[in-house]
N, C-alpha and C positions, 0 to 999 in steps of 0.2 A: 177351038183353040185352047190347046193345053196349058195350064197355068205356067208362069216361067219358073225356072229352075229359083229355090229359097236362097236368100242371101245365107253365106256362111254364119254359123251360129257365133255370137259376140266370143264364147269360150275357145273357140278354136287353139289350140296350140298349149292349153293349158297342161296337158298329158306331156308336153316337153319340158316344162319345165322343172329344170333338176340341176342338183350340183352335187359334186363329190364332197364327201367330209373327210380330210386330212388333217386329223388329230392323233393325239397321244392315247395309246391304249389304256383301257381300264379293266386291270385282271385282279384275281385273287389276290395275288402276292403284294400288290401295291394299294388295295383297298384297305379302310379300318376295318378292324373286327367287328364294330358296330357301327348302326347307320347314323346315329349323331354325329360321330366324329367325320363319318365321310360327308354327311349334309354339310356341317361346318366347315369344312375342306373347300368344299365346291362352291358354298355360296360366299366365302371370302375371295375365290378366286373371281366368280364374277362380279362381284361388287368393285373388285379393281380393275375390270374390265370396260368396255365403254357401253355395256349393257345399259339400256336404259328400264326404270323401273324393275331390279334385279329381285324385288319381293312380290311381283305381281304373280298370281297363280289362279289358275283355274279351278274354280270348285265345282262338283257335280254334286246332285243331289237328286232324289227319287221321293215324288208325291206317295201319298197312301194309295192311289190307285196303280202305281207302277210307273206313271211317266217322268222320264229324266227331264233333268235340267242342268246348264250348267252358265256360271258367268265368272267374271275375273274378279276377285278381291284382291287384298293386300295381307301378306304377312306381317304380322305384328311384332311375334315374339315367336323363340323355340327354344325348347330344352327336351331332357330326357322325360319331361312330362307331356310334351306333346306340341303343334302347333297353332298358333293362336290368330285370330281375324276376328275383326268386329263388324257388326251389321245392325239394322234394326229387327228386332224380334219377331217383328208383324210383317215383315218381308216375305217375299215368296220363299227363299231361301229358307227364313227363319221358320216360317210355317211348315216347310216339308221337315227340314231337321226337328221341329216338335213331334213329330209324328212316326219317324223313322231315322234314328239318329246314325246311320250309316250314311258315309259321303267318302269322296276321294278328292285329293288336292293334285293338279299336275302343276308344274314349273316348266317353261319350256327357255331356254337360253340359247337363243340364235346364233350370237356369235361363237359359243365354245360348241355348239353342236351338241348340246346336253340336254335329258328332259329327266326329272324324279318325279317319279310317280307315288303318292302315298294312301293308302286306304287303311280305314280305321272308322271308328264309332267319336261323336263328338259329345261333349257335356258342355253347360255354360261354366263362364268363369265367373268367381266369388264377385258379387258387389264390390268390394273392396278394390281388385284388380281392374275391374270396368272402369269406376269412379277414378282411379288413379289416371289411367291411361286417357279418359275424357278430359280431364284437366290440361291436359298437355297439347291437344288439338287446337288448330288456329280456331280462333273465335268465329269466324264464319261456318267453318264445318260444324263448331259446338251447336252453331242458331240452326245452320240444316238439320239437324237431327231431331231438332223439334219442329221444325216447320214441314219436313215432306212425309206423306204416308207411303212410305217407300212401297211401289209395287201396284198403288190402287190408282185407277184411273182421276186423273182433274183438269179442270177445264180449259186452262192455259197456265202459261208461262207467269203471266201476271199474279195468278192466285197464289202461285206458289212465293212469288217476291211480296205481295202482301202479307202471306203468314209469316216471313222471314222478318218484316217489320214489325207486325204484333209481337212475335217473339223478343225481336229488340226493347219494343217498349216496355215489357212484361220484366225481362230479365236482366238488361242493362248488358254490361260488358261480364256478367260472371252469370251464364246461365248454367244449371246443375245438369247433370246426367239426366236423360228421360229415361223413366221407369220402363219403357220399351226397346232401349238400345244398351247394347252390351257386346261379350265378347263368347264366342264357343274356341275351345280347346280339342282339336282333333288328336285322340290317343293311336297311334299308328298301330298297325298287325302286321302291315307289310309296305316295304318301301322297296321300290326297284330304283335304281341307278342305269342310264339308257346314255350311252357316248357314241357318236357318229362315227363311222370308221369308213375307209376306202369300199368300194364295190358293195355299200350296203350290207356289208360282214359287219354288223354294229357289234358292241359289246355290252350285255346287259347284266346286271348283277341285282339278283332279288334277296331282300333280307328278310327273312321269315322268323315271327317271333314264336319261340317253342312253349311248349304247356309249364316249363321251369323256368320262363320270363328270358332266358338265353336268346341271342340271336345268331339263326345259322345262316348261310351264304348259298346260293345258289345261282346257275350260271343259265340262263335264258337263250334259246335259240332268237337271231334277230329275223 
């Protein structure tokens, strides 16, 4: 007797998930002359929208052996010098950036059907800049920065909570910045702005930094 027909795979129907993007165009005439002003313009618009965590971005890194990895981090500052995020330098991303400074950031703002992809290289922010940001973090986050050996295997959650208690006993309500914790600044060489449009004919404008430091704009096919 033959085996019964297998049940439908749970993901059946995923291929049919889609929506149409009915949004305003992004064209060369309306875009800012440099990516900083264009990003600032879009970021202010997404902050005014109902988008949750508008500063959440995917950070992609590559190990020394060429294995890629990605995770979500939070943008904490940006200007013409680059895009800043903070982390444990001993974490997986910190270790990978220490051996390969090339990285990519990706913002996806679902409600506005927009993406921003940023390629470049990172360097650590100054100790003074990291200290200043650490001081304004919530107390619990500052304690966790000491207690968590980020990306390492731990026995259980209780071991982490016990370490937080030890940090609290040691430093009270004013823990200093751990030496293994700080910021990275990604200095971009390319920034792409993607705007969803009808019929998958999306608008993609790529800002590329030229040898003289100026930015040129190219349109990419969707």
